[in-house]
VMD Tcl script that builds the backbone (N, CA, C; Angstrom):
set m [mol new atoms 285]
animate dup $m
set s [atomselect $m all]
$s set {name element resname resid chain x y z} {
  {N N MET 1 A -24.648 -88.572 -36.315}
  {CA C MET 1 A -23.757 -89.206 -37.272}
  {C C MET 1 A -23.944 -90.721 -37.281}
  {N N GLN 2 A -23.944 -91.327 -36.097}
  {CA C GLN 2 A -24.081 -92.771 -36.009}
  {C C GLN 2 A -25.467 -93.212 -36.455}
  {N N LYS 3 A -26.472 -92.377 -36.200}
  {CA C LYS 3 A -27.838 -92.685 -36.621}
  {C C LYS 3 A -27.937 -92.719 -38.145}
  {N N ASP 4 A -27.217 -91.804 -38.824}
  {CA C ASP 4 A -27.212 -91.775 -40.286}
  {C C ASP 4 A -26.572 -93.030 -40.868}
  {N N VAL 5 A -25.467 -93.455 -40.280}
  {CA C VAL 5 A -24.781 -94.661 -40.747}
  {C C VAL 5 A -25.678 -95.873 -40.553}
  {N N LEU 6 A -26.348 -95.948 -39.432}
  {CA C LEU 6 A -27.264 -97.062 -39.167}
  {C C LEU 6 A -28.402 -97.073 -40.177}
  {N N HIS 7 A -28.913 -95.903 -40.525}
  {CA C HIS 7 A -29.989 -95.809 -41.510}
  {C C HIS 7 A -29.505 -96.252 -42.896}
  {N N ILE 8 A -28.283 -95.874 -43.274}
  {CA C ILE 8 A -27.708 -96.281 -44.556}
  {C C ILE 8 A -27.561 -97.796 -44.616}
  {N N VAL 9 A -27.025 -98.376 -43.555}
  {CA C VAL 9 A -26.792 -99.819 -43.515}
  {C C VAL 9 A -28.120 -100.590 -43.472}
  {N N SER 10 A -29.048 -100.141 -42.653}
  {CA C SER 10 A -30.324 -100.852 -42.559}
  {C C SER 10 A -31.121 -100.760 -43.856}
  {N N SER 11 A -30.942 -99.692 -44.617}
  {CA C SER 11 A -31.617 -99.556 -45.894}
  {C C SER 11 A -31.026 -100.481 -46.952}
  {N N ALA 12 A -29.797 -100.885 -46.764}
  {CA C ALA 12 A -29.128 -101.769 -47.723}
  {C C ALA 12 A -29.319 -103.238 -47.389}
  {N N LEU 13 A -29.857 -103.559 -46.236}
  {CA C LEU 13 A -29.936 -104.950 -45.798}
  {C C LEU 13 A -30.821 -105.811 -46.699}
  {N N PHE 14 A -32.060 -105.430 -46.913}
  {CA C PHE 14 A -32.944 -106.237 -47.745}
  {C C PHE 14 A -32.472 -106.295 -49.200}
  {N N PRO 15 A -32.080 -105.158 -49.826}
  {CA C PRO 15 A -31.557 -105.261 -51.191}
  {C C PRO 15 A -30.352 -106.193 -51.299}
  {N N LEU 16 A -29.495 -106.179 -50.293}
  {CA C LEU 16 A -28.325 -107.053 -50.306}
  {C C LEU 16 A -28.731 -108.518 -50.182}
  {N N ILE 17 A -29.668 -108.826 -49.309}
  {CA C ILE 17 A -30.146 -110.206 -49.161}
  {C C ILE 17 A -30.774 -110.702 -50.466}
  {N N LEU 18 A -31.588 -109.855 -51.092}
  {CA C LEU 18 A -32.211 -110.238 -52.357}
  {C C LEU 18 A -31.151 -110.454 -53.435}
  {N N LEU 19 A -30.167 -109.581 -53.498}
  {CA C LEU 19 A -29.115 -109.711 -54.492}
  {C C LEU 19 A -28.279 -110.972 -54.271}
  {N N ILE 20 A -27.972 -111.287 -53.035}
  {CA C ILE 20 A -27.226 -112.512 -52.735}
  {C C ILE 20 A -28.039 -113.732 -53.148}
  {N N THR 21 A -29.334 -113.711 -52.892}
  {CA C THR 21 A -30.205 -114.809 -53.301}
  {C C THR 21 A -30.202 -114.966 -54.821}
  {N N LEU 22 A -30.298 -113.856 -55.537}
  {CA C LEU 22 A -30.266 -113.909 -57.002}
  {C C LEU 22 A -28.948 -114.490 -57.501}
  {N N TRP 23 A -27.848 -114.100 -56.874}
  {CA C TRP 23 A -26.544 -114.603 -57.293}
  {C C TRP 23 A -26.352 -116.081 -56.961}
  {N N ILE 24 A -26.864 -116.520 -55.834}
  {CA C ILE 24 A -26.774 -117.948 -55.499}
  {C C ILE 24 A -27.523 -118.766 -56.539}
  {N N ILE 25 A -28.721 -118.336 -56.883}
  {CA C ILE 25 A -29.512 -119.045 -57.889}
  {C C ILE 25 A -28.836 -118.956 -59.261}
  {N N GLY 26 A -28.322 -117.774 -59.608}
  {CA C GLY 26 A -27.642 -117.604 -60.893}
  {C C GLY 26 A -26.389 -118.452 -61.013}
  {N N LEU 27 A -25.595 -118.503 -59.953}
  {CA C LEU 27 A -24.386 -119.326 -59.981}
  {C C LEU 27 A -24.720 -120.814 -59.992}
  {N N TYR 28 A -25.772 -121.196 -59.271}
  {CA C TYR 28 A -26.222 -122.588 -59.322}
  {C C TYR 28 A -26.607 -122.956 -60.757}
  {N N GLN 29 A -27.364 -122.084 -61.391}
  {CA C GLN 29 A -27.796 -122.327 -62.767}
  {C C GLN 29 A -26.593 -122.395 -63.710}
  {N N TYR 30 A -25.614 -121.540 -63.501}
  {CA C TYR 30 A -24.431 -121.496 -64.367}
  {C C TYR 30 A -23.564 -122.747 -64.201}
  {N N PHE 31 A -23.263 -123.111 -62.960}
  {CA C PHE 31 A -22.334 -124.215 -62.733}
  {C C PHE 31 A -22.951 -125.590 -62.929}
  {N N THR 32 A -24.252 -125.713 -62.791}
  {CA C THR 32 A -24.885 -127.021 -62.964}
  {C C THR 32 A -25.588 -127.144 -64.308}
  {N N ASN 33 A -25.560 -126.082 -65.103}
  {CA C ASN 33 A -26.279 -126.056 -66.382}
  {C C ASN 33 A -27.762 -126.361 -66.204}
  {N N ALA 34 A -28.283 -126.011 -65.067}
  {CA C ALA 34 A -29.705 -126.231 -64.790}
  {C C ALA 34 A -30.534 -125.278 -65.636}
  {N N MET 35 A -31.617 -125.756 -66.159}
  {CA C MET 35 A -32.533 -124.935 -66.943}
  {C C MET 35 A -33.703 -124.566 -66.032}
  {N N LEU 36 A -33.700 -123.357 -65.545}
  {CA C LEU 36 A -34.746 -122.904 -64.629}
  {C C LEU 36 A -35.808 -122.081 -65.352}
  {N N ILE 37 A -35.853 -122.228 -66.652}
  {CA C ILE 37 A -36.778 -121.424 -67.445}
  {C C ILE 37 A -38.236 -121.699 -67.091}
  {N N HIS 38 A -38.523 -122.877 -66.575}
  {CA C HIS 38 A -39.912 -123.196 -66.212}
  {C C HIS 38 A -40.401 -122.380 -65.008}
  {N N PHE 39 A -39.500 -121.619 -64.374}
  {CA C PHE 39 A -39.896 -120.710 -63.301}
  {C C PHE 39 A -40.180 -119.301 -63.820}
  {N N GLY 40 A -40.112 -119.124 -65.129}
  {CA C GLY 40 A -40.392 -117.823 -65.735}
  {C C GLY 40 A -41.879 -117.646 -65.994}
  {N N ILE 41 A -42.204 -116.558 -66.690}
  {CA C ILE 41 A -43.599 -116.249 -67.001}
  {C C ILE 41 A -43.900 -116.725 -68.418}
  {N N PHE 42 A -44.972 -117.486 -68.545}
  {CA C PHE 42 A -45.451 -117.949 -69.838}
  {C C PHE 42 A -46.898 -117.514 -69.997}
  {N N PRO 43 A -47.169 -116.613 -70.928}
  {CA C PRO 43 A -48.535 -116.119 -71.095}
  {C C PRO 43 A -49.505 -117.228 -71.503}
  {N N LEU 44 A -50.716 -117.139 -71.000}
  {CA C LEU 44 A -51.819 -118.038 -71.334}
  {C C LEU 44 A -51.559 -119.501 -70.984}
  {N N GLU 45 A -50.683 -119.742 -70.018}
  {CA C GLU 45 A -50.421 -121.111 -69.577}
  {C C GLU 45 A -50.724 -121.214 -68.084}
  {N N PRO 46 A -51.863 -121.817 -67.729}
  {CA C PRO 46 A -52.244 -121.913 -66.313}
  {C C PRO 46 A -51.204 -122.628 -65.447}
  {N N LYS 47 A -50.497 -123.609 -66.012}
  {CA C LYS 47 A -49.509 -124.340 -65.208}
  {C C LYS 47 A -48.302 -123.475 -64.845}
  {N N ALA 48 A -48.148 -122.349 -65.514}
  {CA C ALA 48 A -47.004 -121.477 -65.264}
  {C C ALA 48 A -47.349 -120.308 -64.349}
  {N N LEU 49 A -48.439 -120.390 -63.610}
  {CA C LEU 49 A -48.820 -119.301 -62.709}
  {C C LEU 49 A -47.797 -119.059 -61.610}
  {N N THR 50 A -47.054 -120.089 -61.242}
  {CA C THR 50 A -46.008 -119.898 -60.230}
  {C C THR 50 A -44.932 -118.936 -60.714}
  {N N GLY 51 A -44.804 -118.785 -62.027}
  {CA C GLY 51 A -43.825 -117.865 -62.589}
  {C C GLY 51 A -44.067 -116.422 -62.197}
  {N N ILE 52 A -45.301 -116.095 -61.824}
  {CA C ILE 52 A -45.599 -114.734 -61.387}
  {C C ILE 52 A -44.797 -114.398 -60.134}
  {N N ILE 53 A -44.573 -115.384 -59.304}
  {CA C ILE 53 A -43.812 -115.182 -58.066}
  {C C ILE 53 A -42.316 -115.419 -58.281}
  {N N THR 54 A -41.969 -116.408 -59.090}
  {CA C THR 54 A -40.567 -116.837 -59.182}
  {C C THR 54 A -39.781 -116.211 -60.326}
  {N N HIS 55 A -40.420 -115.469 -61.206}
  {CA C HIS 55 A -39.721 -114.947 -62.384}
  {C C HIS 55 A -38.562 -114.015 -62.052}
  {N N ILE 56 A -38.635 -113.342 -60.933}
  {CA C ILE 56 A -37.571 -112.410 -60.571}
  {C C ILE 56 A -36.235 -113.128 -60.318}
  {N N PHE 57 A -36.286 -114.409 -59.991}
  {CA C PHE 57 A -35.080 -115.155 -59.646}
  {C C PHE 57 A -34.411 -115.815 -60.847}
  {N N VAL 58 A -35.048 -115.777 -62.017}
  {CA C VAL 58 A -34.519 -116.451 -63.201}
  {C C VAL 58 A -33.904 -115.420 -64.148}
  {N N HIS 59 A -32.669 -115.665 -64.538}
  {CA C HIS 59 A -31.988 -114.809 -65.508}
  {C C HIS 59 A -31.479 -115.684 -66.645}
  {N N ALA 60 A -31.387 -115.114 -67.823}
  {CA C ALA 60 A -30.991 -115.876 -69.006}
  {C C ALA 60 A -29.552 -116.386 -68.900}
  {N N ASN 61 A -28.654 -115.553 -68.389}
  {CA C ASN 61 A -27.251 -115.929 -68.268}
  {C C ASN 61 A -26.576 -114.997 -67.258}
  {N N LEU 62 A -25.289 -115.193 -67.046}
  {CA C LEU 62 A -24.581 -114.375 -66.058}
  {C C LEU 62 A -24.476 -112.915 -66.489}
  {N N GLU 63 A -24.371 -112.651 -67.784}
  {CA C GLU 63 A -24.306 -111.260 -68.255}
  {C C GLU 63 A -25.594 -110.528 -67.897}
  {N N HIS 64 A -26.711 -111.214 -68.046}
  {CA C HIS 64 A -28.017 -110.650 -67.699}
  {C C HIS 64 A -28.064 -110.338 -66.198}
  {N N LEU 65 A -27.596 -111.263 -65.390}
  {CA C LEU 65 A -27.589 -111.072 -63.936}
  {C C LEU 65 A -26.646 -109.933 -63.540}
  {N N ILE 66 A -25.478 -109.893 -64.158}
  {CA C ILE 66 A -24.504 -108.827 -63.852}
  {C C ILE 66 A -25.079 -107.464 -64.205}
  {N N SER 67 A -25.704 -107.368 -65.371}
  {CA C SER 67 A -26.230 -106.069 -65.798}
  {C C SER 67 A -27.418 -105.617 -64.958}
  {N N ASN 68 A -28.115 -106.543 -64.308}
  {CA C ASN 68 A -29.243 -106.181 -63.456}
  {C C ASN 68 A -28.848 -105.928 -62.006}
  {N N SER 69 A -27.698 -106.407 -61.580}
  {CA C SER 69 A -27.336 -106.388 -60.160}
  {C C SER 69 A -27.188 -104.982 -59.584}
  {N N PHE 70 A -26.334 -104.158 -60.181}
  {CA C PHE 70 A -26.111 -102.825 -59.612}
  {C C PHE 70 A -27.362 -101.955 -59.651}
  {N N PRO 71 A -28.059 -101.865 -60.796}
  {CA C PRO 71 A -29.276 -101.036 -60.791}
  {C C PRO 71 A -30.319 -101.510 -59.781}
  {N N LEU 72 A -30.493 -102.827 -59.673}
  {CA C LEU 72 A -31.459 -103.358 -58.714}
  {C C LEU 72 A -31.071 -102.980 -57.290}
  {N N PHE 73 A -29.802 -103.202 -56.933}
  {CA C PHE 73 A -29.356 -102.875 -55.580}
  {C C PHE 73 A -29.481 -101.383 -55.296}
  {N N PHE 74 A -29.009 -100.550 -56.220}
  {CA C PHE 74 A -29.013 -99.104 -55.999}
  {C C PHE 74 A -30.434 -98.552 -55.885}
  {N N LEU 75 A -31.309 -98.951 -56.792}
  {CA C LEU 75 A -32.673 -98.428 -56.758}
  {C C LEU 75 A -33.453 -98.933 -55.544}
  {N N MET 76 A -33.218 -100.188 -55.147}
  {CA C MET 76 A -33.882 -100.681 -53.943}
  {C C MET 76 A -33.330 -100.004 -52.700}
  {N N TRP 77 A -32.027 -99.737 -52.686}
  {CA C TRP 77 A -31.456 -99.023 -51.549}
  {C C TRP 77 A -32.071 -97.625 -51.460}
  {N N CYS 78 A -32.190 -96.945 -52.591}
  {CA C CYS 78 A -32.815 -95.608 -52.600}
  {C C CYS 78 A -34.244 -95.672 -52.088}
  {N N LEU 79 A -34.980 -96.675 -52.520}
  {CA C LEU 79 A -36.362 -96.838 -52.065}
  {C C LEU 79 A -36.422 -96.987 -50.550}
  {N N PHE 80 A -35.596 -97.872 -50.001}
  {CA C PHE 80 A -35.638 -98.115 -48.559}
  {C C PHE 80 A -34.980 -96.995 -47.750}
  {N N TYR 81 A -34.083 -96.218 -48.362}
  {CA C TYR 81 A -33.440 -95.117 -47.651}
  {C C TYR 81 A -34.329 -93.873 -47.627}
  {N N PHE 82 A -34.853 -93.496 -48.770}
  {CA C PHE 82 A -35.590 -92.236 -48.871}
  {C C PHE 82 A -37.085 -92.366 -48.566}
  {N N TYR 83 A -37.632 -93.546 -48.752}
  {CA C TYR 83 A -39.078 -93.738 -48.575}
  {C C TYR 83 A -39.371 -94.875 -47.606}
  {N N LYS 84 A -38.693 -94.890 -46.508}
  {CA C LYS 84 A -38.812 -95.979 -45.529}
  {C C LYS 84 A -40.265 -96.320 -45.161}
  {N N PRO 85 A -41.128 -95.348 -44.904}
  {CA C PRO 85 A -42.501 -95.700 -44.510}
  {C C PRO 85 A -43.294 -96.419 -45.611}
  {N N LEU 86 A -42.973 -96.142 -46.863}
  {CA C LEU 86 A -43.713 -96.735 -47.970}
  {C C LEU 86 A -42.949 -97.831 -48.699}
  {N N ALA 87 A -41.741 -98.101 -48.302}
  {CA C ALA 87 A -40.851 -98.966 -49.079}
  {C C ALA 87 A -41.420 -100.360 -49.304}
  {N N TRP 88 A -41.923 -101.000 -48.261}
  {CA C TRP 88 A -42.431 -102.366 -48.422}
  {C C TRP 88 A -43.680 -102.396 -49.293}
  {N N THR 89 A -44.545 -101.410 -49.143}
  {CA C THR 89 A -45.734 -101.346 -49.970}
  {C C THR 89 A -45.361 -101.167 -51.439}
  {N N VAL 90 A -44.458 -100.242 -51.713}
  {CA C VAL 90 A -44.009 -100.005 -53.095}
  {C C VAL 90 A -43.321 -101.248 -53.640}
  {N N PHE 91 A -42.482 -101.879 -52.846}
  {CA C PHE 91 A -41.786 -103.087 -53.296}
  {C C PHE 91 A -42.775 -104.167 -53.728}
  {N N PHE 92 A -43.769 -104.444 -52.908}
  {CA C PHE 92 A -44.711 -105.510 -53.244}
  {C C PHE 92 A -45.638 -105.132 -54.396}
  {N N ILE 93 A -45.957 -103.865 -54.537}
  {CA C ILE 93 A -46.757 -103.441 -55.690}
  {C C ILE 93 A -45.958 -103.620 -56.987}
  {N N ILE 94 A -44.693 -103.229 -56.956}
  {CA C ILE 94 A -43.841 -103.385 -58.136}
  {C C ILE 94 A -43.563 -104.855 -58.407}
  {N N TYR 95 A -43.343 -105.605 -57.376}
  {CA C TYR 95 A -43.052 -107.038 -57.535}
  {C C TYR 95 A -44.199 -107.726 -58.230}
}
mol reanalyze $m
mol bondsrecalc $m
mol representation Tube
mol addrep $m
């Protein structure tokens, strides 16, 4: 029983950290009116290659972030809970 609870909690750790990071960035963008669009993906622009790594952290507005939060957390939790041996590989391939 305790092993199952530990597995549930440990599977939620990384998705929760990622979600908290997304919310910190989203709230920073909302409260400071910062335009972080230059961290997004821009096709055919060599200067925007960093967007390949940083695009996941940029959302258009809080509604966009809210609508992505639960599905992202739930699906990542499922990935790390049910497919623990492959979870990191799948995560980085999808990322």
